C-alpha positions as CSV (number, residue, x, y, z in Angstrom):
1,X,222.4,-35.0,-106.4
2,X,222.6,-31.7,-104.6
3,X,219.4,-30.8,-102.2
4,X,217.8,-27.9,-103.5
5,X,218.6,-25.0,-100.7
6,X,216.2,-24.8,-97.7
7,X,213.6,-22.4,-97.1
8,X,211.8,-21.0,-94.4
9,X,208.3,-21.9,-95.8
10,X,209.7,-25.3,-96.0
11,X,210.8,-25.7,-92.4
12,X,207.2,-24.1,-91.1
13,X,205.6,-26.5,-93.2
14,X,207.3,-29.5,-91.6
15,X,207.1,-28.1,-88.5
16,X,203.3,-27.7,-88.8
17,X,202.9,-31.1,-89.8
18,X,204.9,-32.3,-86.7
19,X,202.4,-30.2,-84.3
20,X,199.1,-31.2,-86.4
21,X,200.4,-35.1,-85.6
22,X,202.0,-34.7,-82.1
23,X,201.2,-32.1,-80.9
24,X,203.7,-29.1,-79.9
25,X,205.3,-30.9,-76.9
26,X,207.0,-33.3,-79.5
27,X,208.3,-30.6,-81.6
28,X,212.0,-30.2,-80.9
29,X,215.0,-28.6,-83.2
30,X,216.7,-32.3,-83.5
31,X,213.6,-33.9,-84.5
32,X,212.4,-30.9,-87.1
33,X,216.3,-31.1,-88.7
34,X,215.9,-34.8,-88.7
35,X,213.1,-34.7,-90.4
36,X,213.6,-31.9,-93.3
37,X,217.4,-34.0,-93.4
38,X,219.3,-30.9,-92.9
39,X,221.6,-29.6,-89.4
40,X,220.3,-27.8,-86.0
41,X,222.1,-25.1,-87.2
42,X,220.2,-24.6,-90.4
43,X,216.7,-24.6,-88.9
44,X,218.2,-21.8,-86.5
45,X,219.5,-19.4,-89.6
46,X,215.9,-19.9,-91.1
47,X,213.3,-19.2,-88.1
48,X,215.5,-18.8,-84.8
49,X,215.2,-20.8,-81.9
50,X,212.2,-22.8,-80.7
51,X,209.9,-19.8,-79.3
52,X,210.7,-18.2,-82.7
53,X,209.3,-21.2,-84.4
54,X,206.2,-22.1,-82.5
55,X,205.6,-17.8,-82.9
56,X,205.6,-18.1,-86.8
57,X,203.8,-21.1,-86.8
58,X,200.6,-19.4,-84.7
59,X,201.3,-16.6,-87.1
60,X,201.0,-19.0,-90.1
61,X,197.9,-20.6,-88.8
62,X,196.3,-17.3,-88.0
63,X,196.8,-16.5,-91.9
64,X,195.4,-19.6,-92.7
65,X,192.1,-19.2,-91.6
66,X,192.5,-15.9,-93.1
67,X,192.3,-17.6,-96.4
68,X,188.4,-18.9,-96.4
69,X,186.5,-18.1,-99.4
70,X,182.6,-18.2,-99.4
71,X,181.1,-20.3,-102.3
72,X,177.7,-20.1,-103.1
73,X,174.8,-18.6,-105.4
74,X,172.8,-17.1,-102.0
75,X,174.5,-15.6,-98.7
76,X,172.7,-18.5,-97.2
77,X,174.8,-21.4,-99.2
78,X,177.9,-19.0,-98.9
79,X,177.5,-18.6,-94.9
80,X,176.8,-22.6,-94.7
81,X,180.2,-22.8,-96.7
82,X,182.1,-20.5,-94.9
83,X,180.8,-22.7,-91.5
84,X,182.5,-26.0,-93.5
85,X,185.2,-24.6,-94.5
86,X,186.1,-23.4,-90.6
87,X,185.0,-26.7,-89.1
88,X,187.4,-28.1,-91.4
89,X,190.2,-25.7,-91.0
90,X,189.7,-26.0,-87.2
91,X,189.5,-30.1,-87.3
92,X,192.6,-30.1,-89.0
93,X,194.5,-28.8,-87.1
94,X,193.6,-29.2,-83.1
95,X,197.2,-28.3,-81.8
96,X,197.5,-25.2,-83.9
97,X,194.7,-23.7,-82.5
98,X,195.2,-24.4,-79.3
99,X,198.7,-22.7,-79.6
100,X,197.1,-20.0,-80.9
101,X,194.5,-19.6,-77.9
102,X,197.4,-20.0,-75.6
103,X,199.0,-17.0,-76.6
104,X,195.9,-14.9,-76.7
105,X,195.1,-14.7,-80.5
106,X,192.0,-16.2,-80.9
107,X,190.3,-13.5,-81.5
108,X,192.7,-11.8,-83.9
109,X,192.3,-15.7,-86.0
110,X,188.5,-15.5,-86.3
111,X,188.1,-11.9,-87.7
112,X,188.8,-12.5,-91.2
113,X,185.9,-15.5,-90.8
114,X,183.9,-12.8,-89.1
115,X,184.0,-9.9,-92.0
116,X,183.5,-12.7,-94.5
117,X,179.9,-13.5,-92.4
118,X,179.6,-9.7,-91.6
119,X,179.5,-9.2,-95.7
120,X,177.2,-12.2,-96.4
121,X,174.6,-11.1,-93.6
122,X,174.8,-7.6,-95.3
123,X,174.1,-9.2,-98.9
124,X,170.8,-11.4,-96.9
125,X,169.7,-7.6,-95.7
126,X,170.4,-7.6,-92.4
127,X,172.5,-4.8,-90.6
128,X,173.4,-3.8,-86.5
129,X,172.5,-6.1,-84.0
130,X,170.6,-8.6,-86.4
131,X,173.9,-9.0,-88.5
132,X,175.8,-9.1,-85.1
133,X,174.0,-11.8,-83.6
134,X,174.2,-13.9,-87.1
135,X,178.0,-13.4,-87.1
136,X,178.4,-14.6,-83.5
137,X,175.9,-17.7,-83.6
138,X,177.1,-18.9,-87.0
139,X,181.0,-19.0,-85.0
140,X,179.9,-20.1,-82.0
141,X,177.9,-23.0,-83.5
142,X,181.0,-24.3,-85.6
143,X,183.4,-23.6,-82.4
144,X,180.8,-25.4,-80.3
145,X,180.6,-28.3,-82.6
146,X,184.2,-29.2,-83.2
147,X,184.6,-29.1,-79.4
148,X,181.9,-31.4,-78.8
149,X,183.3,-33.6,-81.7
150,X,186.9,-33.6,-80.3
151,X,185.5,-34.0,-76.7
152,X,183.5,-37.4,-78.0
153,X,186.6,-38.5,-80.0
154,X,189.0,-38.3,-76.3
155,X,186.4,-39.2,-73.7
156,X,187.1,-42.8,-72.2
157,X,184.8,-45.8,-73.4
158,X,181.1,-45.0,-72.5
159,X,179.3,-48.5,-70.8
160,X,176.9,-48.6,-71.8
161,X,177.1,-46.4,-74.6
162,X,174.4,-44.5,-76.4
163,X,174.3,-47.3,-79.0
164,X,173.0,-49.9,-76.4
165,X,171.2,-47.6,-74.1
166,X,169.1,-47.2,-77.3
167,X,169.5,-50.7,-79.0
168,X,165.8,-52.5,-79.2
169,X,164.1,-49.7,-80.5
170,X,163.7,-49.1,-76.8
171,X,159.8,-47.1,-76.7
172,X,159.8,-45.7,-72.9
173,X,162.4,-43.2,-73.5
174,X,161.6,-42.5,-77.2
175,X,158.0,-41.8,-76.1
176,X,156.8,-44.7,-78.3
177,X,158.8,-43.8,-81.1
178,X,160.9,-46.9,-81.7
179,X,162.6,-45.4,-85.0
180,X,163.6,-42.6,-83.4
181,X,165.1,-45.1,-80.6
182,X,166.7,-47.1,-83.6
183,X,168.4,-43.9,-84.8
184,X,169.9,-42.8,-81.8
185,X,171.4,-46.3,-81.2
186,X,173.0,-45.9,-84.6
187,X,176.7,-44.2,-84.7
188,X,176.8,-40.6,-84.9
189,X,177.7,-38.9,-88.5
190,X,179.1,-36.1,-87.2
191,X,179.6,-34.1,-90.8
192,X,175.8,-34.6,-91.6
193,X,174.8,-33.7,-88.1
194,X,176.9,-30.7,-88.4
195,X,175.1,-29.8,-92.1
196,X,172.0,-30.3,-90.7
197,X,172.0,-28.2,-87.6
198,X,174.0,-25.1,-89.6
199,X,172.1,-25.1,-92.4
200,X,168.6,-24.8,-90.1
201,X,170.3,-22.5,-88.0
202,X,171.7,-19.7,-91.2
203,X,167.5,-20.8,-92.4
204,X,166.5,-19.2,-89.1
205,X,169.0,-16.2,-89.1
206,X,169.0,-15.3,-93.2
207,X,165.2,-16.6,-94.0
208,X,165.2,-18.8,-96.6
209,X,167.2,-18.8,-99.5
210,X,166.5,-17.1,-102.8
């Protein structure tokens, strides 16, 4: 059975998957051709050389983050949904986002998200400096949380770890609050923590949902 003709979009999709899994240093034209089951010359025909391919992947990543669409019936709910989706996008493609940053396009990548946040802060009644501060606070919260998550995941094993430091309901550091100590001894749930912090931030910036 004859193979369907290779497309540029297919080349970029497979290249993006390779970068997501192994980082840009693992992306070679020969490896990409093997994944696609085609000749290296065919890759060059569709995307040019390796640098052109990386540039195309950067543009694709920037475009992907421009497709975030808010959900919810109130500005507060929609801002939280934007934050959740942005976190997921950044978590799903750290190597590609790093490539965008290295090429000096980070601000451009976040512009569509900022525009979506501007729309929702205006809908909540904020204007001027207050609206700008809300947009930046949400963006910084998301990016900062993702960076902390990534740092914890890549950090060497901690001895003693957080669980050991708080195990047994130690009350001295917990100021006689054993329930707090037990909670801090439990594994972190990053998604729940993110949701809690974003909701608290958005409520403080935009006011209670109506």
